[in-house]
N, C-alpha and C positions, 0 to 999 in steps of 0.2 A: 904368197901375195893373193890379198882378197879384195880385188875391184870387181864391183859388178860389172857384167859386159866384158870381162877378160877374156872368155873362152871365145867368144865371137870374135874377137880383136886379134887375138892368136891365128886363128884360123883365116881371117880376111886379109892379115897382114903375112901369114905364112911363116911367122918366128916362134921362136924357143920361149919360153918362160923367162930365162936368162936373158934373154935380149929384149924381151918386154919390160923386164925389171930395169935394165939400164934405159931405155927409153921413158920410162915412168920417172925416173929419177932427173933426168933432163926436162920433163915434162914438170915437175916440181919446181926447178928452177925457173923455168920459162914462166909460168903461170904466175908466179909470185912477182916477178918483174912485171908483166905485163897487167895483172891485176892493180898493181902499185900504180901505174901509168894509166890505167882504165880510172880508176878512182879519183885521180888529180883531173884528169879530163872531165868527167861528171861534175866535181866540184866547180870547175871553171866553164861550166856549161858548153864545152867543146864536143858538140854530139858527132861532128864529123870523124873526131880523132876517136872518141867514144867507140863510133860504129865500127871502125878498121880494129882497135882493139880486140871488141868483143868478137869479131870476126875470126882473129887469129886464134883467141881462147876457144872459142867453138870447135872449129877446125881440130884444132890438137887433141882436143878432149874426145871429139867423137871419135877420131882416128884409134885413140886408145880404149875405147868403149867406155869411158866416164863420161857417162850418160847425165848424171846430175848437173856436172860442170857445164856440159854442151848445153843443155837446157837452160841454165841460168843466163849463160853467154847469149843464147840465141834470143831469149827475150829482151837484154840489154840491146844488143844489135838491131834487132827488127824496131824497138821502140825507139833508140836513138837516132835511128835512120829517118825518122818522121819528122826529125828537127825540133821537136819541143819536149821539153825536161818534162815527165810525168812521175808519179809514185812507183809505176812499176820499173822504171830503170833505178832509182834510189833504192826500192825494196829489194830488187833482184841483185843489185850490186851489195848491197848488206848481207845477202845469202851467199852469195858467191864468196866474199872475205871469210865468212864464218867457215865455209866449206873447205876453202883453201888452207884455213889456219888449222884445220884438223890433218893436215898429211904430215906425215913423220919424214925426216929425211934418213 
Protein backbone atom coordinates (compact mmCIF):
# COMPACT_ATOMS: atom_id res chain seq x y z
CA UNK A 1 0.00 0.00 0.00
CA UNK A 2 1.40 3.38 -0.95
CA UNK A 3 -0.15 6.13 1.11
CA UNK A 4 2.10 9.09 1.87
CA UNK A 5 2.43 9.28 5.64
CA UNK A 6 1.63 5.61 6.21
CA UNK A 7 4.89 4.95 8.04
CA UNK A 8 4.19 7.68 10.60
CA UNK A 9 0.59 6.49 10.96
CA UNK A 10 1.69 2.89 11.58
CA UNK A 11 4.05 4.02 14.34
CA UNK A 12 1.61 6.54 15.85
CA UNK A 13 -1.27 4.04 15.85
CA UNK A 14 0.90 1.05 16.76
CA UNK A 15 -0.67 -1.18 14.12
CA UNK A 16 0.49 -3.47 11.34
CA UNK A 17 0.17 -2.76 7.62
CA UNK A 18 -2.57 -5.39 7.49
CA UNK A 19 -4.64 -3.59 10.12
CA UNK A 20 -3.94 -0.28 8.40
CA UNK A 21 -5.20 -1.76 5.11
CA UNK A 22 -8.46 -2.72 6.81
CA UNK A 23 -8.81 0.75 8.32
CA UNK A 24 -8.06 2.30 4.93
CA UNK A 25 -10.90 0.32 3.33
CA UNK A 26 -13.25 1.54 6.07
CA UNK A 27 -11.94 5.08 5.51
CA UNK A 28 -12.69 4.85 1.79
CA UNK A 29 -16.31 3.95 2.46
CA UNK A 30 -16.71 6.64 5.13
CA UNK A 31 -15.02 9.41 3.17
CA UNK A 32 -17.11 8.77 0.07
CA UNK A 33 -20.29 8.95 2.13
CA UNK A 34 -19.24 12.03 4.10
CA UNK A 35 -17.87 13.79 1.01
CA UNK A 36 -21.21 13.29 -0.74
CA UNK A 37 -23.00 14.80 2.24
CA UNK A 38 -20.42 17.58 2.39
CA UNK A 39 -20.96 18.41 -1.27
CA UNK A 40 -24.73 18.58 -0.63
CA UNK A 41 -24.23 20.80 2.42
CA UNK A 42 -22.02 23.17 0.45
CA UNK A 43 -24.51 23.27 -2.44
CA UNK A 44 -27.24 24.14 0.06
CA UNK A 45 -24.97 26.70 1.76
CA UNK A 46 -25.41 24.79 5.05
CA UNK A 47 -22.04 25.85 6.34
CA UNK A 48 -22.62 24.59 9.89
CA UNK A 49 -23.16 21.08 8.53
CA UNK A 50 -20.24 21.50 6.12
CA UNK A 51 -17.99 22.42 9.04
CA UNK A 52 -18.97 19.27 10.96
CA UNK A 53 -18.55 16.96 7.99
CA UNK A 54 -15.21 18.49 7.00
CA UNK A 55 -14.01 18.10 10.58
CA UNK A 56 -14.89 14.38 10.54
CA UNK A 57 -13.09 13.84 7.23
CA UNK A 58 -10.07 15.83 8.40
CA UNK A 59 -9.68 13.86 11.61
CA UNK A 60 -10.05 10.46 9.99
CA UNK A 61 -7.62 11.31 7.20
CA UNK A 62 -5.08 12.79 9.60
CA UNK A 63 -5.20 9.68 11.81
CA UNK A 64 -4.34 7.52 8.81
CA UNK A 65 -1.62 9.87 7.55
CA UNK A 66 -3.59 10.86 4.44
CA UNK A 67 -2.36 14.41 4.66
CA UNK A 68 -3.66 15.73 1.33
CA UNK A 69 -7.25 14.80 2.20
CA UNK A 70 -6.82 16.11 5.74
CA UNK A 71 -5.53 19.45 4.46
CA UNK A 72 -8.35 19.90 1.94
CA UNK A 73 -10.90 19.08 4.63
CA UNK A 74 -9.17 21.52 7.00
CA UNK A 75 -9.53 24.31 4.44
CA UNK A 76 -13.23 23.55 4.07
CA UNK A 77 -13.71 23.30 7.83
CA UNK A 78 -11.95 26.56 8.63
CA UNK A 79 -13.52 28.47 5.77
CA UNK A 80 -17.06 27.21 6.33
CA UNK A 81 -16.78 27.86 10.09
CA UNK A 82 -16.66 31.57 9.22
CA UNK A 83 -20.23 31.28 7.96
CA UNK A 84 -19.63 32.80 4.53
CA UNK A 85 -19.51 30.84 1.29
CA UNK A 86 -16.18 31.45 -0.41
CA UNK A 87 -14.31 30.28 -3.46
CA UNK A 88 -11.90 28.51 -1.07
CA UNK A 89 -14.72 26.20 0.01
CA UNK A 90 -15.88 25.31 -3.47
CA UNK A 91 -12.33 24.96 -4.79
CA UNK A 92 -11.25 22.72 -1.90
CA UNK A 93 -14.42 20.64 -2.31
CA UNK A 94 -13.68 20.17 -6.00
CA UNK A 95 -10.12 19.04 -5.21
CA UNK A 96 -11.34 16.79 -2.39
CA UNK A 97 -13.89 15.08 -4.64
CA UNK A 98 -11.27 14.60 -7.35
CA UNK A 99 -8.78 13.10 -4.89
CA UNK A 100 -11.37 10.76 -3.37
CA UNK A 101 -12.34 9.61 -6.87
CA UNK A 102 -8.78 8.27 -7.32
CA UNK A 103 -9.19 5.77 -4.46
CA UNK A 104 -9.52 2.16 -5.50
CA UNK A 105 -11.55 -0.33 -3.55
